[in-house]
N, C-alpha and C positions, 0 to 999 in steps of 0.2 A: 281579681284578690280575692282569697277566701280564708279563713281563719274562727279558730273559738277564743273570747273569751270565758275565764271565770274566775269571779272575785269572789276569795278567797280570806275569808276575815277571821281573826283567833277569838272562840271564847273568852271570858274574862279572864276564869279561872284556869286556860292554857297560855297560860305567860308563856313567854320563851326564851330555855335557859343553856348558857352553855355555849351558846354558838347554835346558829343555825343553819344545820349541812343541807347539799344540794340532798333533793328525794323526789318521786317522783310520785301521783297519782291517780287511782281508775274513780270515772265520775263516771253519776251516772247521764240518763238518755233523756234527754227535754226535746223541743223545737223550736225551730226559729222562726222567728216574727222578724219580714223584709222590709217591714213600714210601724212606722213609729210619730208623733208631731213634729217631734226632733230632724226628720232626715234620716239617723241615723238607724240601725238595727237592732232590736231584741235578739235574746238565743235566752232560752235554758241551758243546765248541764249538761253539756254533748254539743248542744246547737251547732251550728255555719253561720258565722257574722260578714258578713259581708261587708259593710261597711258602718262605723260609730261601736259605742260601746254599748255591751248585752245586760244583761240581767243574768244572773245566777241561781238556780230555783234552792229552796233548803237543802242542804245535803253537808256528808264529811268530806273533809279533802285535809290531805298531811299538806298542802303547800309545801314551803322550801324546805321542809323537813320534820324528825322531830315533835313534833304534836305542834309547832306554834304556832298550825292552824286546824281549827277543828268545826269550820263552817263555815258554812257557803250558804250568802244571801243575795238577795237582788238589788241587783245596783241600776241607778237610773244614768238614761243615757245621757248623751252630750248635744245640747242643743252649738246648731253652726248659724254662723250670722257673716251674711258674704258685703263688702264694704267694694261695688266694682269703680272702675277708674277707666272713665275710658275716652281713650282714641277718637277725638273728631278732628285732628288734622286735616288739612288740602288733600293725600293722598290716597286718606281714607276715601272719597270718589273713583279715588282709580279703579275700572273697568277688572272685572275677574267672572268668573263658570257665573251662568246667573247672573248676573248684576252687578252691583259693585260691593269692594269689602264692606263698606254700610253698609250698605242693606243686609248682606250676607251677615255680619255679629249682629245687628238690633235683632234677623230674627232666628239666628240661632236663640240670642238670650232671651226674645220671649217663650220663641218651644220650648226650653228648656225651664219657665218659672210654670210652663201651663201644664210639664212630666207630673201623675201623679207623686212621685218618690220623691220629689221638689216640695209637697206640698211641708207648712213647717219649717222650712228654712228661710234664716231674714237676709233680707238683700234690699241694696238702696245702692246708690249711684251721682255719679260727680262726673266727666267728663272736662277735655282737656284737649287747646289752647279752651279758655276760657279768656273777654279783651277784659282793657284793665276796669275796671270797676267792678268783673263781673259779670259783666254782658255778655251773653249769646244771639252775634246779628248772621244776618241771613250772608252767606256766601258772595252772593253778587253784590256789589257794593252802588249798581247803575238804580234810578229810582224816580218816579216820578212827581209823589207825596211822601210825608214823612211814612206815611207807614208802612211803604214800602223795604223798612230797611230791617225791622224786626221790633225788637222790644224799645221799650222810650228808653232811651240815650244813646241810640246806635245812627236817630239822624242827630240835627238835622239834612231834610234833601237837599240840598243847593247847586243853583245850578239852571234846575227846571225848566222848562216854558212846554206847559203839555199846551196838547198833547203828540208835539214834536218830536222837542229836545229833549233828552232825559236829565237829571242831576247826578251828582256824587251824593251818598250819605257819608256825612263829615265825621261820624261816631265809630262807623265801623273801618276806618283807619287807624283807630288806635291800635299801638301791639300787644301783644300777647299779653295776658297777665302775668306777674313774676311772684305775685301776692299766696302767701301757703293760707294766708286765711279764707283767699275764695274758694278754694280746692277742701279745704278743711269744714265748709258750707256745705252740705245735701242739694243737689238737685231733687231728689228724693232719697228723704230718711230711710236707714235699715227698720224696715218692717217686717210679722212674715207673710208668705207667700200661701195659699194664694192672693189673699188680700191684695196685700200691694202690688200684685201684675199691671192690676187697670194705670196705677198711676204709672208707671217704668216706663209703661207701652207707650204711654200720652208723653211722658216725659221726652223718650225715642224720637220720637214724631216728632217732635217739636226741633230738633236739633240736626244740624248740617255740616259735613267738613269744612272748613276752614280755619285757618290760621297755622300756626310751625307746631313743635312740638316740646313747648314746657315739662319735660318731665321732672326733673328736680321738685320746683316746688308741686308737682302732682300728686309726684309719688307723697310728700311728706306732708300734701293739705291730709292725703287720703289714710298716711299712717294714724297725724292726730286724731279724724276724725273716729278715725278703728280705735284707738284707745283709750278716748272718751267711754264709748261706747261700753267696751270691753272693763272698763271703771264700774259705769251701773247696769251691768249685764254678768259680773262676775263668775257665776257658773254655763255662761254660751261661752264657744271657741269663734273665737274673732276674729277675721284673716280679709286681706286687701288682694284682690283681682285686678292687679293694671293689666290691659288691653293694650295692644301701639302696635304701629307696626312701621316703627321707623324707632333710629336712633332719635336721641335731645337735640334739635336745630335753636334753641333762643333759653334764658332763662341758666343763672350761672347757679351748681357747675352744669357745664354739658358734654365733663367728659364722662365715660363710665364707672372708672374709679370712685369718681366722687356721687354719683349714684346708688353704687356700692352701697358706701357708707350713710346713706339714708336708711336703705333698706335695710344693712346692719345695726344700726342704732333701734331699729321697732321690732329685733324680732330683737334682740341683747336687753330689751326694754321690761321692765316686768309694769301691769301685764307685758307679757312675750304677743306680740302680732308678729306673725305667717305674710310673709306676702308670695303672691304666683304669680306669672307673670305669663302670660298668651303674648306670641307676636306673629301677626298676621303677614308674612313672610319671608326671605334668608336673612335672618337677624340671629340667627340660634347664638353664638360664640356671646356677644355680647349680655342679652335677654338670658342666659344660662349662668352668667355669671352676678347679674341680681336676682334671678331667685335662689342662687347659692348665698347669698350675701343675707337675703331675706328667711332664709329655713328653709324653705321647700328645693327638693335636689337638680332640678334644672327643668326651663322653662317647655311651655309646651307651647312647637311650631305649626302655624298653620301653613299649608305646603299651599298656593294661591294658582299654581296650576288642578287643583283639584276643584275635590267641592267645600267651598271657607265655612260654610253653615253647617253644616253636617262636622264638621273636623272643631270648628270651636263647640259648637253644644258638648260633641262627648270629649272634649278641653277639663270642660266644668264641672262635668257629669266627673270626671276620673277625678278634679279637686275636690271634689263634695266624697269621696269616699281615701282619698289619703287623710285626708281635715279631721272625717273624723274618725280612719282605723286606727290615728297615733294620739287622739286627745282620750282621756279616760276619767269620769268621775270618781270619787276617793271614795270610796265604799267608805260606808257608819257599821261600827260593830251592834249588835242587837244592845247591848247595853253601852251607855258610853258614848263617847266623843275619841273619834278617833287620834291618837299620836302620832304628826305627822314625823317624829325621828323614829316609828316604826311600822315603815311600811318599805313594803318592797317592790320590785315587780319581777317575772321568772316568767322566762318566753321559750318556750319547747316547737324546735323545727319539727316539719312532720321531719317524721319516723327518727327525728331525732334523740336527745335528754335534755333534762332541762336544766338552764344556762339562768342566774342569773344576773339582769343585767343593773353597771350602777348605777348611781345618783350623783350627780352633779351639780354641780350649782345654781348654774345658771345657764342661760344658751350660748353666752358667751366661750363656756365652758367645755361644749359637747365635739368629742374628738372627731374628726376628722372621717378617721376610719373604723371606729371603733366602738362599741357600744354605749347606752346611755338617755338615763330619763332625767326629765327635771320640772316641777313645782313653775304650773301659770302665773302664779303669786308668792316671788320666796316670803312674804309677811301672814297674807289670808290666804292660803292657796286652796284650790278648789278642783283643779285637775292636776293629772300626770300627763308630760306631753313628754313620748319617744324623744331622741334626739333624730336627728335626718336620717343619721347613718340606721341607728336600729328600723324607726318609720320606715325603711326600705326594703329592712329584711323582714320586716312581718306583712307589709305589701304583695312584695315578690312570692310570699310566700304562696306554698301549693296551698291545698285543701288538706285539714289537718292540723296543721298549727297552730297554738296557745297561746295564750298570756294570763297571768295570774296576778293579779294585785292581792298583795299577802301583809297582814298585818297583823303586829305583835313579836317583832323579834325586829332588834336594832336593825337600822340600815344599812346596806351595802351601798358604801363610798365609794367613788371612784377615786 
């Protein structure tokens, strides 16, 4: 995916009059910079942007027509934060090429965190299932002493007669936690890479597959945590990555429409939280439904007959590109603050004519098969977010596509 981003900003003296007809402009040349601390790409006017939001160098642009915009200014990148909700159910211990699902997935996360291009991206993690009370116990409940059971509370070790007769970890017999608050509390809080990588690596090493698949409270907890983080960091794109190898098996709701409703509520809220889904195994239909309800077009499905680790790593990279490629910081005019009722988004497909993408009120108003954009927060906007249809169109564009954010003309609405 490659496209150009130009932030076209109206000079104070060049207010839009009598409507703004579609037009085109010729921008000056600029260079692309494929890395910055947010993990997004920066670009000069005319530069190519592979992920993220670029800044436009100073210059003139006709924007969407008739002198509505006469100045281009540097735009700022949008920092990306992702909260990973990682399935650690018993089936994640199943064998795949080169190891188990668990070792492949955790290996991919470690490799992703080590990529130079990941520097600056915020990452946090929690797991599901957690046991009642938020405990994570050793998957093997056989023990000789309390310490064999794992975390405090997973014991006591009952009935053991060392060294010949083992006992049972009584606390490990607890059922999967259905408490949303357990999952809303991160095992490792969201923080920038590469600094947080050591903590996440250690966290994953302390976990292992056990239990069922309580998807509903896990996803709700992840969205709750992401929402709180987004409210504290309004300039960031904050999303949830739900990584799972199975359908829900515990904690109501376990039906897919019920899980969809949780994802949709997060996407339609303010701030809007996108849910991306990575499925390890043949779960396409159900996980696609959850992903679409959460504002992403489709789930990323990992074929367990192929290289699971590489496929999972590729999915994380694609999620980064999609999230950053469809979120734009609202540019600030040279003088004064932007009028949020005078913001327009113009998309020029490769070899095509400029098209105005209409604004919709919120994510729930995004047309299923038509263009649209909305603010990340209706009351205090800091970002422009493309609806899934427009996001997919921009993401799929070949070399030469161009997005302009134009200030100074009355917003065109759906």
